[in-house]
C-alpha positions in Angstrom: -29.2 -42.5 23.7 -27.8 -41.1 20.5 -30.0 -38.5 18.7 -30.6 -39.2 15.0 -31.9 -36.8 12.4 -34.5 -37.5 9.7 -34.8 -35.0 6.8 -38.3 -34.8 5.5 -38.6 -33.4 1.9 -41.6 -33.0 -0.3 -41.0 -33.1 -4.1 -43.0 -32.6 -7.2 -41.3 -31.9 -10.5 -38.3 -30.6 -8.6 -35.4 -31.6 -10.9 -34.1 -28.1 -11.1 -33.3 -27.8 -7.3 -33.5 -31.2 -5.6 -29.8 -32.2 -6.1 -28.5 -29.2 -4.2 -31.0 -29.8 -1.4 -29.9 -33.4 -1.0 -26.2 -32.6 -1.2 -26.6 -30.1 1.6 -28.0 -32.6 4.1 -25.8 -35.7 3.2 -23.3 -35.0 6.0 -25.9 -34.4 8.7 -29.1 -36.5 8.0 -29.2 -40.1 9.2 -32.3 -40.7 7.2 -33.9 -38.9 4.2 -37.7 -39.3 3.7 -39.0 -38.0 0.4 -42.7 -37.8 -0.3 -43.1 -37.3 -4.1 -46.3 -36.0 -5.7 -45.8 -38.3 -8.8 -43.2 -36.1 -10.4 -43.2 -36.3 -14.2 -39.6 -35.0 -14.6 -36.2 -36.4 -13.5 -36.7 -35.7 -9.8 -36.6 -39.3 -8.6 -33.8 -40.2 -11.0 -31.7 -37.5 -9.5 -32.6 -38.6 -6.0 -31.3 -42.1 -6.7 -28.1 -40.7 -8.2 -27.3 -38.7 -5.1 -28.4 -41.4 -2.7 -27.4 -44.7 -4.3 -28.3 -46.7 -1.2 -32.0 -46.7 -0.3 -31.4 -47.7 3.3 -30.7 -44.1 4.0 -33.0 -42.4 1.5 -36.6 -43.6 1.3 -39.0 -42.4 -1.4 -42.7 -42.6 -1.1 -45.3 -41.6 -3.7 -48.4 -39.8 -2.7 -50.7 -37.6 -4.8 -50.4 -34.0 -3.7 -53.6 -32.5 -2.4 -52.3 -30.2 0.4 -49.0 -29.6 2.1 -50.3 -30.5 5.5 -51.4 -34.0 4.4 -48.2 -34.6 2.5 -46.1 -33.8 5.6 -48.4 -35.7 7.9 -47.8 -38.8 5.7 -44.0 -38.2 5.6 -43.7 -37.7 9.3 -45.2 -41.1 9.9 -42.4 -42.6 7.8 -39.6 -40.9 9.8 -37.7 -42.8 12.4 -35.2 -40.3 13.7 -35.5 -38.8 17.1 -35.3 -35.3 15.4 -36.9 -34.2 12.1 -35.8 -31.4 9.8 -38.4 -30.3 7.3 -37.1 -28.9 4.0 -38.7 -27.9 0.7 -37.1 -29.1 -2.5 -35.8 -25.6 -3.3 -34.1 -25.1 0.1 -30.5 -25.7 1.1 -28.9 -26.2 4.5 -25.9 -23.8 4.7 -22.6 -25.4 6.0 -22.9 -23.1 9.0 -26.4 -24.3 9.8 -25.4 -27.9 9.3 -22.7 -27.5 11.9 -25.0 -25.6 14.3 -27.6 -28.5 14.0 -24.8 -31.0 14.7 -23.8 -29.2 17.8 -27.3 -28.8 19.0 -28.8 -32.3 18.6 -25.8 -34.6 18.2 -23.7 -33.5 21.1 -24.4 -36.2 23.7 -22.9 -34.0 26.5 -25.4 -31.2 25.8 -28.8 -31.5 27.5 -31.4 -30.0 25.1 -34.5 -28.5 26.8 -36.1 -27.3 23.6 -38.6 -29.5 21.6 -38.2 -27.4 18.4 -36.3 -24.6 16.8 -37.1 -21.7 14.6 -34.7 -21.4 11.7 -33.9 -18.1 9.9 -34.2 -18.0 6.1 -32.1 -16.3 3.4 -34.1 -15.8 0.2 -32.8 -15.4 -3.3 -34.5 -13.8 -6.4 -33.0 -14.5 -9.8 -29.9 -15.6 -8.1 -29.5 -12.4 -6.0 -29.8 -12.2 -2.2 -32.8 -10.4 -0.8 -32.3 -8.6 2.5 -35.5 -6.5 2.8 -39.2 -6.4 1.9 -40.4 -9.3 4.0 -37.6 -11.7 2.9 -35.9 -12.1 6.3 -38.0 -14.4 8.4 -38.0 -17.6 10.5 -39.9 -20.9 10.2 -40.3 -23.8 12.5 -38.3 -26.5 10.8 -36.3 -28.6 13.3 -38.2 -30.5 16.1 -38.3 -33.7 18.1 -40.3 -36.2 16.2 -42.6 -37.1 19.1 -43.1 -33.5 20.1 -44.8 -32.1 17.0 -48.2 -32.4 15.4 -48.7 -31.3 11.8 -52.0 -29.7 11.1 -54.0 -29.7 7.8 -53.1 -26.8 5.6 -53.4 -26.1 1.9 -50.3 -24.0 1.6 -48.5 -22.8 4.8 -47.0 -24.9 7.5 -49.2 -25.3 10.6 -47.6 -27.1 13.6 -48.3 -27.8 17.3 -45.4 -28.4 19.7 -45.6 -30.3 22.9 -45.0 -27.9 25.9 -44.2 -25.1 23.5 -40.5 -25.3 24.4 -39.1 -23.6 21.2 -35.6 -22.1 20.6 -33.9 -20.2 17.8 -31.1 -21.2 15.6 -28.7 -18.5 14.3 -27.6 -19.9 10.9 -29.8 -19.9 7.8 -31.6 -22.1 5.3 -30.9 -20.8 1.8 -34.2 -20.5 -0.1 -34.1 -20.4 -3.9 -37.9 -19.7 -4.2 -37.8 -17.1 -7.0 -35.7 -18.6 -9.8 -37.2 -17.2 -13.0 -40.2 -14.9 -14.0 -42.1 -17.9 -15.5 -41.5 -20.0 -12.3 -42.6 -17.1 -10.1 -45.8 -16.6 -12.1 -46.7 -20.3 -12.0 -45.9 -20.4 -8.2 -47.9 -17.3 -7.4 -50.9 -18.5 -9.5 -50.9 -21.8 -7.7 -50.5 -20.2 -4.3 -53.2 -17.6 -5.0 -55.8 -20.2 -5.8 -54.9 -22.3 -2.8 -55.0 -19.4 -0.5 -58.4 -18.4 -1.9 -59.6 -21.9 -1.1 -58.4 -21.6 2.5 -60.3 -18.4 2.9 -63.4 -19.9 1.3 -63.3 -22.8 3.7 -62.9 -20.3 6.6 -66.1 -18.5 5.2 -64.3 -15.3 4.4 -66.1 -13.0 1.9 -64.4 -11.1 -1.0 -65.3 -7.6 -2.0 -64.5 -4.9 -4.5 -62.4 -3.1 -1.9 -60.3 -6.3 -1.3 -59.9 -7.0 -5.0 -58.7 -3.4 -5.8 -56.9 -2.1 -2.7 -55.4 -5.3 -1.1 -53.0 -5.9 -4.0 -51.9 -2.2 -4.0 -51.3 -2.4 -0.3 -49.3 -5.6 -0.8 -46.9 -3.9 -3.2 -46.6 -0.8 -0.9 -46.0 -3.0 2.2 -43.2 -5.0 0.6 -41.5 -2.4 -1.5 -41.9 0.7 0.5 -42.9 0.0 4.1 -40.6 -3.0 4.6 -37.9 -1.2 2.5 -37.7 -3.7 -0.4 -36.3 -0.8 -2.5 -33.1 -1.2 -0.6 -32.4 -4.4 -2.4 -32.6 -2.5 -5.7 -35.1 -1.8 -8.5 -34.4 -5.3 -9.9 -36.9 -6.7 -7.4 -39.9 -4.7 -8.6 -41.2 -7.6 -10.8 -41.2 -9.8 -7.7 -43.3 -7.4 -5.7 -45.6 -6.9 -8.6 -45.9 -10.7 -8.5 -47.0 -10.6 -4.9 -49.5 -7.9 -5.9 -50.8 -10.2 -8.7 -51.1 -13.1 -6.2 -53.1 -10.9 -3.7 -55.4 -9.9 -6.6 -55.9 -13.5 -7.6 -56.7 -14.6 -4.1 -59.7 -12.2 -3.8 -60.9 -12.4 -7.4 -60.9 -16.3 -7.0 -62.6 -15.9 -3.6 -65.2 -13.7 -5.2 -66.0 -16.4 -7.8 -66.1 -19.1 -5.1 -68.5 -17.0 -3.0 -70.8 -16.3 -6.0 -70.9 -19.9 -7.2 -70.8 -21.5 -3.8 -68.6 -24.2 -5.1 -67.8 -27.4 -3.3 -64.1 -27.2 -3.8 -62.0 -30.3 -4.2 -58.3 -30.1 -3.5 
């Protein structure tokens, strides 16, 4: 039986990046499933320009509450034997595209793995980052029937049948940090969502966490993990991570004090 690939992409006001994401998967994906959080920009217009035939590209609208629920919904719409999860600011490199083709579309190759970790290559203001926590792997390619997506406000949480997981060598290109304004908005949103997750988990904030955790975050990224090797230009990014860490624990402190019943 021939293996087919569904690309699952979440979008929300993604007009800046979605075209490059879609163009990168056109030669490998048999099906594209987009779950859009009611974008107010030209995201869906661009989708229809890249994929003029909707038999291949299917767009679904769903109000965004949390990343886990969006992806659970999208996974149910996928029909491929394999699924590749992408964010709308991620691009499949040509080398990774060929590696995926050789792995899952080679009928002579018996695949024992149910999923694959994929390495990432992050860019900040258009420049490649090699250090400071920006070389990492995520679980993004898997057999559709072998994975369960768990609820999560911000990060991917998966369960794989039999835990047979391999590693791919080529990278997903991630344009996560595109401008200082976009970074600030992103880290503000992430900080509040991560505070909610900690609040649900009954974690408490403290003056120590509010003051020292942000300082430790900057030290860990820029010094301990050698972010300085990328150059001084990345200092605003690591200050941004420090700000996000501060926002997490100041928000958590407020949630703890007011004992809020938080709605996503």
